[in-house]
C-alpha positions in Angstrom: 104.1 97.8 100.2 102.8 100.0 103.0 101.9 103.6 102.1 101.2 104.7 105.7 103.7 105.9 108.3 103.9 104.0 111.6 102.9 106.0 114.6 106.6 106.8 115.3 107.2 107.7 111.7 104.2 110.0 111.7 105.4 111.8 114.8 108.8 112.2 113.3 107.3 113.6 110.1 105.3 116.1 112.0 108.4 117.3 113.9 110.4 117.6 110.7 107.7 119.4 108.8 107.1 121.9 111.6 110.9 122.7 111.8 111.2 123.1 108.0 108.2 125.3 107.7 109.5 127.5 110.5 113.0 127.8 109.0 112.3 127.5 105.2 113.5 131.1 104.6 117.0 130.5 105.9 118.6 128.6 103.0 120.1 131.5 101.1 123.6 130.4 102.2 123.9 126.7 101.3 126.6 125.9 103.9 124.9 127.7 106.7 121.5 126.1 105.9 123.1 122.6 106.1 124.7 123.5 109.4 121.3 124.7 110.7 119.7 121.4 109.7 122.6 119.4 111.2 122.4 121.2 114.5 118.7 120.4 114.6 119.4 116.7 114.0 118.2 116.4 110.4 121.5 115.7 108.6 123.1 112.3 108.8 120.1 111.1 110.7 121.0 107.4 110.2 124.7 107.8 110.8 126.1 106.3 114.0 126.4 108.8 116.9 130.2 108.3 117.2 130.4 109.4 113.5 128.5 112.6 114.3 125.1 111.3 113.3 121.8 110.9 115.2 121.8 107.1 115.3 118.4 107.0 113.7 116.9 104.9 111.0 117.2 105.2 107.2 113.4 105.7 107.1 113.8 108.8 109.3 116.3 110.2 106.9 114.0 109.4 104.0 111.2 111.3 105.7 113.5 114.4 106.1 114.3 114.1 102.3 110.6 113.8 101.4 109.6 116.8 103.5 112.3 119.0 102.1 111.2 118.0 98.6 107.5 118.7 99.5 108.4 122.2 100.5 110.6 122.8 97.4 113.7 123.3 99.5 117.0 122.9 97.8 119.0 119.7 98.2 121.9 119.8 100.6 125.1 121.1 99.1 127.2 118.3 100.4 125.1 115.3 99.1 128.2 113.7 97.6 129.9 113.8 100.9 126.9 112.6 102.9 125.7 109.9 100.6 129.0 108.5 99.3 132.2 109.7 100.9 131.1 109.8 104.5 129.7 106.2 104.6 133.1 105.1 103.1 135.0 106.8 105.8 132.7 105.4 108.5 133.3 101.8 107.3 137.0 102.0 106.2 138.5 105.0 107.8 140.7 105.2 110.9 139.5 106.6 114.2 141.6 109.7 113.5 140.0 110.2 110.1 136.5 109.8 111.5 137.3 112.4 114.2 138.8 114.9 111.8 136.4 114.7 108.9 132.9 113.4 109.6 131.2 116.1 111.7 132.7 118.9 109.5 131.4 117.0 106.5 127.9 116.8 107.9 127.8 120.5 108.8 129.1 121.4 105.3 132.2 123.0 106.8 134.1 120.8 104.3 132.7 119.8 100.9 133.7 116.5 99.4 133.9 114.9 95.9 134.3 111.4 94.6 137.3 110.8 92.3 136.6 107.6 90.4 135.9 107.9 86.7 138.7 108.4 84.2 138.9 109.1 80.4 139.5 105.3 79.8 137.8 104.0 82.9 134.1 104.9 83.3 131.8 102.0 83.5 134.8 99.7 83.7 136.0 101.4 86.9 138.5 98.7 87.8 140.4 99.6 84.6 141.6 103.0 86.0 145.2 104.1 85.5 145.8 106.8 88.0 148.9 105.5 89.8 149.9 105.8 93.5 153.6 104.9 94.2 155.2 104.6 97.6 157.4 107.5 98.6 160.6 107.2 100.5 159.0 108.5 103.7 156.1 105.9 103.5 153.6 108.2 101.8 152.3 108.0 98.3 152.9 109.9 95.1 149.9 110.1 92.8 149.8 110.9 89.1 146.9 110.6 86.7 143.6 112.1 85.7 140.0 111.8 86.8 136.9 113.1 84.9 133.2 113.9 85.4 133.9 114.7 89.1 130.9 116.4 90.5 131.7 119.5 92.6 135.4 119.1 92.5 135.7 122.8 91.8 134.2 123.5 95.2 135.4 120.5 97.2 137.9 120.6 100.1 138.5 116.9 100.1 137.8 113.9 98.0 138.0 110.1 98.1 140.4 109.0 95.4 140.7 105.5 93.9 144.2 104.7 92.6 146.2 101.8 91.1 149.0 100.7 93.5 149.9 97.4 91.9 149.8 96.8 88.1 151.2 93.3 88.5 148.0 91.8 89.7 144.5 91.6 88.1 142.8 94.9 87.9 140.4 94.5 90.8 143.1 93.5 93.2 145.6 96.3 92.6 143.6 99.3 93.8 143.9 101.4 96.9 141.7 104.3 98.2 142.8 107.5 99.8 141.4 110.7 101.2 143.0 113.6 99.2 143.2 117.3 100.1 141.9 119.0 97.0 144.1 122.1 97.8 147.3 120.0 97.9 150.1 121.0 95.5 149.8 119.2 92.2 146.0 119.0 92.2 144.4 120.9 89.2 140.7 121.2 88.7 139.2 122.2 85.4 135.4 122.6 85.1 133.6 121.0 82.2 130.9 123.1 80.6 127.5 121.3 80.2 124.8 121.7 77.5 122.8 124.0 79.9 125.7 126.3 80.4 126.5 125.1 84.0 129.7 123.5 85.1 129.0 121.0 87.9 131.4 118.4 86.5 135.2 118.6 86.3 138.3 117.0 85.1 141.0 116.7 87.8 144.7 116.2 87.3 147.2 114.8 89.8 150.8 115.7 89.1 153.1 113.9 91.6 150.7 114.7 94.5 151.9 113.6 97.9 149.3 111.8 100.1 150.3 110.6 103.6 149.7 106.9 104.3 147.6 108.0 107.2 145.0 109.1 104.6 144.6 105.6 103.2 141.1 104.1 103.4 141.3 100.3 104.0 144.3 98.1 103.3 146.7 98.4 100.4 145.3 96.5 97.4 141.8 96.4 98.9 140.5 99.5 97.1 137.9 97.7 95.1 136.2 96.4 98.3 136.3 100.0 99.7 134.9 101.4 96.4 132.0 99.0 96.5 130.9 100.6 99.8 130.9 103.9 98.0 129.1 102.7 94.9 126.4 100.9 96.9 125.8 104.0 99.0 125.7 106.1 95.8 123.1 103.9 94.1 121.0 103.9 97.3 121.1 107.7 97.5 120.2 108.1 93.8 117.8 105.1 93.5 114.8 107.1 94.8 112.9 106.9 98.0 109.5 108.1 96.7 111.0 111.4 95.6 111.3 112.3 91.9 114.5 112.3 89.8 114.1 115.5 87.9 110.8 117.4 87.6 107.8 116.1 89.4 105.3 114.5 87.0 102.5 116.6 88.5 104.4 119.8 87.8 105.0 118.7 84.2 101.3 117.9 83.8 100.3 121.4 84.9 102.8 122.9 82.6 101.6 120.8 79.6 97.9 121.7 80.4 98.8 125.4 80.4 100.7 125.4 77.0 99.2 122.5 75.0 96.4 124.7 73.5 99.0 126.6 71.4 100.0 123.4 69.5 98.3 122.1 66.3 95.6 119.5 67.0 97.8 116.6 65.7 100.7 117.6 68.0 98.3 117.9 70.9 97.4 114.2 70.5 101.1 113.2 70.5 101.8 115.4 73.5 99.0 113.8 75.5 100.3 110.4 74.6 103.8 111.3 75.7 102.6 112.8 78.9 100.6 109.7 79.7 103.6 107.4 79.1 106.0 109.6 81.0 103.6 110.1 83.9 102.9 106.4 84.3 106.6 105.6 84.1 107.4 108.3 86.7 104.8 106.9 89.1 106.3 103.4 88.6 109.7 104.8 89.6 108.1 106.5 92.6 106.3 103.4 93.8 109.5 101.4 93.3 111.0 103.9 95.8 108.1 103.3 98.1 108.9 99.6 98.1 112.4 100.4 99.1 111.0 102.6 101.9 108.7 99.9 103.1 111.6 97.6 103.5 113.6 100.2 105.4 110.5 100.9 107.6 110.5 97.2 108.5 114.2 97.2 109.3 115.1 95.2 106.2 117.8 95.9 103.6 116.6 97.0 100.2 117.1 94.6 97.3 117.5 95.7 93.6 115.0 98.6 94.0 117.8 101.2 94.1 119.2 100.1 90.7 115.8 99.6 89.2 114.4 102.9 90.6 117.4 104.9 89.4 117.3 103.3 85.9 113.5 103.9 85.3 113.4 107.2 87.1 116.1 108.7 84.9 114.4 107.6 81.7 111.0 109.0 82.7 112.5 112.3 83.9 114.2 112.8 80.6 111.0 112.1 78.7 109.0 114.5 80.8 111.6 117.3 80.5 111.7 116.8 76.7 107.9 117.1 76.5 107.9 120.2 78.7 110.2 122.0 76.3 108.4 120.6 73.2 105.0 122.0 74.2 106.5 125.5 74.4 106.7 125.5 70.6 108.3 128.6 69.2 108.3 130.1 72.7 111.1 127.6 73.6 113.6 129.7 71.8 112.6 132.8 73.7 112.6 131.0 77.1 116.1 129.7 76.4 117.5 133.1 75.8 119.8 134.8 78.3 117.0 136.9 79.8 114.2 134.3 79.6 113.0 131.6 82.0 114.9 128.5 80.9 113.8 126.2 83.7 112.6 123.5 81.4 115.5 123.8 79.0 118.0 123.5 81.9 116.2 120.3 83.0 116.2 118.9 79.5 119.9 119.6 79.0 121.0 118.5 82.5 119.2 115.2 82.9 121.2 113.2 80.4 124.1 113.3 82.9 122.1 111.5 85.5 122.0 108.5 83.1 125.8 108.3 83.8 126.0 109.3 87.4 125.7 106.6 90.0 126.3 103.9 87.5 125.4 104.2 83.8 122.2 102.8 82.5 124.1 100.0 80.8 125.8 99.0 84.1 122.5 99.1 86.0 120.9 96.8 83.3 123.8 94.4 83.8 123.3 94.4 87.6 119.6 93.7 87.2 120.1 91.1 84.5 122.8 89.2 86.4 121.6 89.6 90.0 117.9 89.7 89.7 117.0 87.8 86.5 119.9 85.3 86.9 121.2 85.9 83.3 124.8 84.8 82.4 127.4 87.3 83.4 129.2 89.4 80.8 132.4 87.8 79.5 135.4 89.2 81.3 138.6 88.1 79.4 140.9 90.3 81.6 139.5 89.1 85.0 142.6 87.0 86.0 145.2 88.8 83.8 147.7 91.2 85.4 146.6 94.7 84.8 149.8 95.8 83.0 149.2 93.0 80.4 145.6 93.9 79.8 146.5 97.4 78.8 149.6 96.6 76.9 
C-alpha cells in the first residue's frame, strides 16, 4: 500500500482542492452544483471522452471524491446514475442511447434510478418476476413491482431488469431496459424510513410500453448486463479511503464532549465501544486505500470493494449507535422536531446501507466463495425453468 500521491496525482489534487475551495459556497441547488463541477471536468472523470467524460483515471476521480469529503461538501445528487446506471449504458447501450443520455446524466439534467429489487427478489435478484412481453409493434409491455428503489421519486429515467422468458432457468431469461419514469403506467410510492426521510420507494409498472430501442444488451442477456451494474455499484460503495457514515474522528470528538455526563461504569463501556468502532473504521479506510493503491498503479481492484463495504457498514452503525448513546437523556430532546437530530438520523439511516449495494449476507458469500475458496451455496433451481421454480 502506498499512502503518498504520485507527482501527477499531487498536482491533480492541488488543482481540485483549489477549485472546490473557491466554489464551495455554490452548492445550494444540487443540480446546478453538479453541472458546475461537470463543466469544470470533475464529474465522470474516468468516463471515456465519447461518453461525455474526461478520459481520466479512476484514481483521479477518487481524489475528487476525497477532496469533496474533506471540505464537507454534499455528495452529488446523481450518484446512482454516475456510479451504476451510466456505466451500464456505456458498456451495453446503443450509440443513440449514449448520445441522448450520458452527458445529461453527468450534468444532473436527468436523474436516474436502478430498478432491480422486488418484494420476492432481493438478494436473489435473478428470481425477479416483473414481466416484459413483446408488443405487436415490436416494443415491450412491462408489468410488475420493484421496491427499495433509491431516488425513484425524483428520477427521470431508470434502468429496469425484467423477465422476458420464464421457460428457461432464471439467470437466462432476463432483459434490461431504460425506462422513462414519467411514462404512463409508472407509479412511484415513497417508503418512510425510521429517521422520517423517504429516500427509498416502491415502483409499480402497469402495462408500461417501452420501445425496443431502449433495450440494453441482447434479449435474454439481462443478467450479464446487470452484473456490470452490480460491480459498478459495489465499487462505488466499497470505499476509497472515505468513510461510510460519520467519520470516526468526528464521533471521537463528540464522545469526548459528552461522555462526562455518563455514570463511571457507562463511561468505561463507551470508551471500549469507541475503541472497537474506531479501529474497525480505520481498517475499512485502509482497505479502501489498498483499492486506491491498485488503481494508482493501473491495476483492477480485487475483493477490496466487497470487504470494504461490509466492514465499513458495520463500523459506521456501531459508531452512530455510540454517538446517540452518550447523549443519555439528552438524546430524546435532540430527537424532537425542533432539536438537532444529526446523530439520530445517522443511527436510523445506516441500517439501510447494509442492504444497498448487496446485502451483508451476499457480500459474505462473495468473499467466502471467491476469496477464501469455500464451497458455493447450494442452488437447486440453477438449471430449472423459472416458471417451474416458482410454481
